[in-house]
N, C-alpha and C positions, 0 to 999 in steps of 0.2 A: 902569237898564235898558239894555239895548246899545242902543249910539248913543250913549249919555249923556257929554259931556264933563263931568268933575265934578273938584274940586279935592280934595284930602285930605291931609291933616296927617301927611306921613309925617317919622318920628322917626329913625330909623336902619335899616340893611341887617343882616336877618337869615337870611343862605344857610344853606340847609339841603340839601346838596346831594343828589340831581340840581338842588333848587327856589332856586336862584340868583337868581330873581326876588324871592323874600320879602324883604318888608319889616315894621317895626311902626309901627302908627298907631297916632293919637290919635284918639278917636272920641267922650270926655267931651266936653272941654273946646273941641273942635273937630270938629265936627260937619262931614261931608263938604258940600261946597256945591255944586250942579247949574249949570254954566257955561253951558252952551247942548245940543241935541241935534241930530246928526247927522241929516239925512232923504234920501230922495231921491238925488239926484245928487251931494252932499256925500258922503252915507254910503257910496255906490259909490265915488266917488273916494277915499275916505279908504283904504277895504278895500284897494283895488286896490295901491294907495301901499304900504302896510303888510306886503303879502306878503313873508313869510322867504324870503331870498336862500337861506338856508342851511338848511332843517328836517332836514338830517341831524344835526346839532351836536345835534338835539332826538330825534330818532326814532332814530337809530343808536347815536350816538356818547355820549349822554346827558350832555352840559355844561351843559346848560339845561333847562324843563321846560316851556316855554311857545312854541308858533309860530301864525303862520296861513298857509295855504295857499290855492291856486285848484285843485281837484283839474283832471284832463284829461277825467276820467271818473267818474260819481258813479254808485249806485244804492243806495235806501235801504230797510232791510227792516225791518219791527214782524211780532211774533208774539206774541198773548194767547191763552195757555192759561185757560180761562175756569174750567175748573174748578180750577185750584190757585190763580189770580189772577196765575201768572207773567206778567209782561211784559217784552218785552225789544226794544230799537231800536238801531238799527247801521246804520253806513254803509260801502258796499264802494266805496274810488275809488284811483285813481292818481294820481300825482303826475308833471309834466315833468321828466324825468331823464333820462337814458342809459338805453332798452329791458334791457341787461344789470345794471343798478343794482340793488338789493334795495331801495333807497328808491322806485323807481317806482311798485312794487304790481304788482297790487292787492293793497290793504290793507283790511284788515277788523275795524272797531277799533267796541266799544260807543259808546252817546253817551248820556252825564249833563244835556246841556243841557236843562235843564226845561220850556221853552217848545216844544221838539222835541220832548220824550214825550208831552207833553200834546195837541201837534198829530197827534202818531201814534195815541194812545189815541181822539184824536174821529174820525179815519179811518177806524180800526176797526172803533167804535159803528157808522158810518155804513154798513157794509160788510153785506149781504144775507146773513149767513151763520148757519145756526142750530146748527155743531158746537162741541164744545169748544174746539177748537185753531183761531183765526183768526189769515191768515197775510195781509200785503201787500207786495209788492214793487214799488217805483216806479223806472223806468230814467231816466237822465240827463232824456230828451226830456220823458217825464212829470211829472219833478219839477219842471222850470224853467214847464211849462205849470200845474202847480197851484199853485204858489207865484208865478206872474207875474213870475219872475227872469230877468234876464239872464245872470246869473253865481250861482256858487253860492261861497263862500268857507266854509274850518272852521277853526277855533280849535282847535288840537291840546295837548293837555298828558299829563304822566307823572304817572300816581298814586304816592301816597307809597307806600314798601316793603309788600307783601304777601306771605304767601307765600316772601317771599325774593325779592320779583320787586320790577321796577316795571311797569307796565301801561300803555301807550299808550291815551288815550283822545280821545273826539269830546267839547270841552267846550263849544264854540258853533256852530251850525249858521246861517251868516250868508247869506240870500239879497238880493242886490243888484237893484234896489231892495227894500227889508224889506218883509214881510210884516205 
């Protein structure tokens, strides 16, 4: 789970550009072992310490595929088309950088974090809306209040090549303290 510190048997690096972080692991003879779980203030401090000082390496230059950021602005968007079953979870956010930089944003990326997507589905189901299309947008204040969070961090990643392109994604939404 998110926040778990796990010991893994890493065998050898297997970079697959842009996914320079890829490794071959051994899960059969050497099962992953839970070392401890970071919670509360320890989790928040860990996230703050791990914020990537160069997210442009991921988002602009594609030199690697993963980074952790703390947005300066954020909004969550959820959409459910009850007729087709289409569901979408997106985050719109800005990053701390010079205002004239494309890195600053605003960015709008789809979210693949399963816990976040499930939370959005639950929020949509709780809405008193009888129409076929249900939408929910939460701004930064509503998000931090709803999540009882002091800060929100995002794990960003790059997709594998799809339709000849690499797509940015939000692969993890990390409120601190955790939900």
